[in-house]
C-alpha positions in Angstrom: -17.3 -16.8 0.9 -15.5 -19.3 3.1 -12.5 -18.3 5.2 -9.1 -19.4 3.9 -6.9 -20.8 6.7 -3.3 -22.0 7.0 -1.7 -19.3 4.9 0.7 -16.5 5.8 1.7 -13.2 4.2 4.8 -13.2 2.0 6.8 -10.0 1.6 8.6 -9.7 -1.8 11.1 -7.2 -3.3 11.8 -6.3 -6.9 13.2 -3.4 -8.9 11.1 -1.2 -11.1 10.7 -2.4 -14.7 12.8 0.5 -16.0 15.8 -0.1 -13.7 18.9 -1.5 -15.4 21.8 -2.8 -13.2 25.3 -2.7 -14.8 28.9 -3.0 -13.7 30.7 0.3 -13.4 33.8 1.2 -15.3 36.1 -0.4 -12.8 34.2 -3.7 -12.7 34.1 -3.5 -8.9 30.9 -1.5 -8.4 27.4 -1.3 -9.7 25.4 1.4 -11.5 21.6 1.4 -11.5 20.0 3.5 -14.2 16.3 4.5 -14.0 13.9 7.3 -14.8 15.1 8.9 -11.5 18.7 9.1 -12.7 21.7 7.1 -11.8 22.7 5.4 -8.5 26.2 4.0 -7.8 27.2 1.3 -5.3 30.9 1.0 -4.7 32.3 -2.4 -3.9 29.0 -4.0 -3.1 28.9 -7.2 -0.9 28.3 -10.3 -3.0 24.9 -10.7 -1.3 23.9 -7.2 -2.5 25.0 -8.1 -6.1 23.0 -11.3 -6.0 19.9 -9.6 -4.5 19.9 -6.9 -7.2 20.4 -9.4 -9.9 17.4 -11.4 -8.8 15.3 -8.3 -8.1 15.9 -7.1 -11.7 14.2 -10.3 -12.9 11.2 -10.1 -10.6 9.9 -10.2 -7.0 12.0 -12.2 -4.6 11.9 -13.2 -0.9 15.0 -11.7 0.7 15.5 -14.7 2.9 16.0 -16.8 -0.2 18.8 -14.7 -1.6 22.1 -16.5 -1.5 25.3 -15.0 -3.0 27.0 -17.2 -5.6 30.3 -16.1 -4.1 29.5 -18.0 -0.9 28.5 -21.3 -2.5 31.8 -23.0 -1.7 31.6 -21.9 1.9 28.0 -23.2 2.1 29.1 -26.6 0.6 31.7 -26.9 3.3 29.2 -26.1 6.0 26.8 -28.7 4.6 29.5 -31.4 4.6 30.4 -30.7 8.1 26.8 -30.7 9.2 26.3 -34.1 7.5 29.1 -35.5 9.6 28.4 -34.3 13.1 25.9 -31.5 13.4 22.3 -32.0 14.7 19.2 -30.7 12.9 18.8 -28.1 15.6 22.3 -26.8 15.0 21.7 -26.6 11.3 18.4 -24.7 11.8 20.2 -22.2 14.2 22.9 -21.6 11.5 20.3 -21.0 8.9 18.5 -18.5 11.1 21.8 -16.7 11.8 22.6 -16.6 8.1 19.2 -15.1 7.4 19.6 -12.4 10.0 23.1 -11.6 8.7 21.7 -11.3 5.2 19.2 -8.7 6.3 21.9 -6.7 8.1 23.9 -6.5 4.9 21.0 -6.0 2.5 18.6 -3.6 4.2 20.8 -0.5 4.5 21.5 -0.7 0.7 17.9 -1.4 -0.2 16.7 1.5 2.1 18.9 3.8 0.1 17.4 2.5 -3.2 13.8 2.6 -1.9 12.7 4.8 -4.8 13.8 2.1 -7.3 12.1 -0.8 -5.4 8.6 -2.3 -5.7 7.3 -3.9 -2.5 4.9 -6.7 -3.2 2.6 -8.4 -0.7 1.6 -12.0 -1.5 0.5 -15.1 0.4 1.0 -18.8 0.3 -2.1 -19.8 -1.7 -0.1 -19.8 -4.9 -2.6 -17.6 -6.8 -0.3 -14.6 -7.2 0.4 -11.3 -5.4 -2.2 -9.3 -3.6 -0.8 -5.8 -4.1 2.3 -3.9 -4.9 3.5 -0.5 -3.7 5.4 1.5 -6.4 7.3 4.8 -5.8 6.4 7.9 -7.8 9.1 10.1 -6.3 12.8 9.9 -5.6 12.0 10.7 -2.0 9.9 7.6 -1.3 11.0 5.6 1.8 8.6 2.7 2.5 8.3 0.5 5.5 5.1 -1.5 6.5 3.8 -0.2 9.8 2.3 -2.0 12.8 -1.3 -0.8 13.3 -3.2 -0.9 16.6 -5.8 -3.6 16.3 -8.4 -1.4 18.1 -7.9 2.0 16.5 -10.1 3.1 13.6 -8.6 3.8 10.2 -10.1 4.7 6.9 -9.1 5.8 3.4 -8.1 9.4 3.2 -10.7 11.5 1.3 -8.5 12.5 -1.6 -7.4 8.9 -2.5 -8.4 7.9 -6.0 -9.3 4.4 -7.1 -8.7 3.8 -10.8 -9.5 0.8 -12.9 -6.6 -0.3 -15.1 -5.9 -3.3 -17.3 -4.0 -5.1 -14.5 -6.6 -4.3 -11.8 -7.3 -1.3 -9.6 -4.8 1.3 -8.5 -4.8 3.6 -5.5 -3.2 7.0 -5.7 -3.1 10.2 -3.7 -1.7 13.6 -4.8 0.6 14.1 -1.8 1.8 10.5 -1.5 5.1 9.4 -3.1 3.6 6.0 -3.6 1.0 4.3 -5.8 -0.7 1.0 -4.8 -1.6 -1.6 -7.4 -4.3 -4.0 -6.4 -3.7 -7.3 -8.2 -6.5 -9.5 -6.7 -10.1 -9.1 -5.5 -9.0 -10.0 -1.9 -7.0 -6.7 -1.7 -10.0 -4.8 -3.1 -12.2 -6.3 -0.3 -9.9 -4.8 2.3 -9.9 -1.4 0.5 -13.7 -1.5 0.3 -14.0 -1.8 4.1 -12.0 1.4 4.5 -14.6 3.6 2.8 -15.8 3.9 6.4 -13.7 3.8 9.7 -12.9 0.3 10.7 -10.4 -1.3 13.1 -7.9 -3.9 11.9 -9.5 -6.3 14.4 -12.9 -5.8 12.8 -11.6 -6.1 9.3 -9.8 -9.4 10.2 -13.0 -10.8 11.7 -15.4 -10.0 8.8 -13.2 -10.8 5.8 -12.7 -14.5 4.7 -8.9 -14.1 4.7 -6.3 -15.2 7.2 -6.0 -12.4 9.8 -2.3 -12.1 9.1 -3.0 -11.4 5.5 -5.7 -8.8 6.2 -3.5 -7.0 8.7 -0.6 -7.0 6.2 -2.7 -5.4 3.5 -3.8 -2.7 6.0 -0.1 -2.2 7.0 1.0 -1.7 3.3 -1.9 0.8 2.7 -1.0 2.8 5.8 2.7 2.9 4.9 1.9 4.1 1.4 0.0 7.0 2.9 -3.5 5.9 1.8 -5.1 5.7 5.2 -5.6 8.0 8.2 -6.1 7.3 11.9 -9.6 8.0 13.2 -9.1 7.4 16.9 -10.7 5.0 19.2 -14.2 3.6 18.6 -16.9 5.4 20.5 -18.6 3.0 23.0 -22.3 2.6 22.5 -24.7 2.9 25.4 
């Protein structure tokens, strides 16, 4: 297997297939219905409305979510930029808008974490690597930063099941389930049958190091791995 280079990890968000997003009785709020019950959002920001609309359709990159309500303002900004702004200024404005979008979206999405599927993909255009799905209403999820030189491995009671869409990882005490969509994700999981460091995994797998580390990060955040300490020096 030859190593793939020049690709980066892509972090996508979507709603569970059973989630339905509706207007509330006042027309000013949103109601989300799912197997976990009902969630209400009063007077959501237009950005939140647009994000949930897109997430109901499938996985999205949050940085690409633009509220329809701000279209006119964006058109005005673009016209002004065409007249007298530099490319650098435009880039700075775009970065600021993205940061502002996260500040608006993340508190709401954190509250709805049990309704959200987190999908890891990458830029080779061959589809997602894995998805993390909540199995409990109390299921916060945030990818973690792992030490490159500490050993990790799969926890002993993690089960690996073959399904129609690929393999799935589950653990009795974890509120998450991990669906492995592609062989590359299975390669990473296979290494974790024994203790390995993220640094070692990145060096031996024919994947961009960023992608390998992202897979490990998602597995750890889903409660599928355990820390095994520092490697023991030989000699």
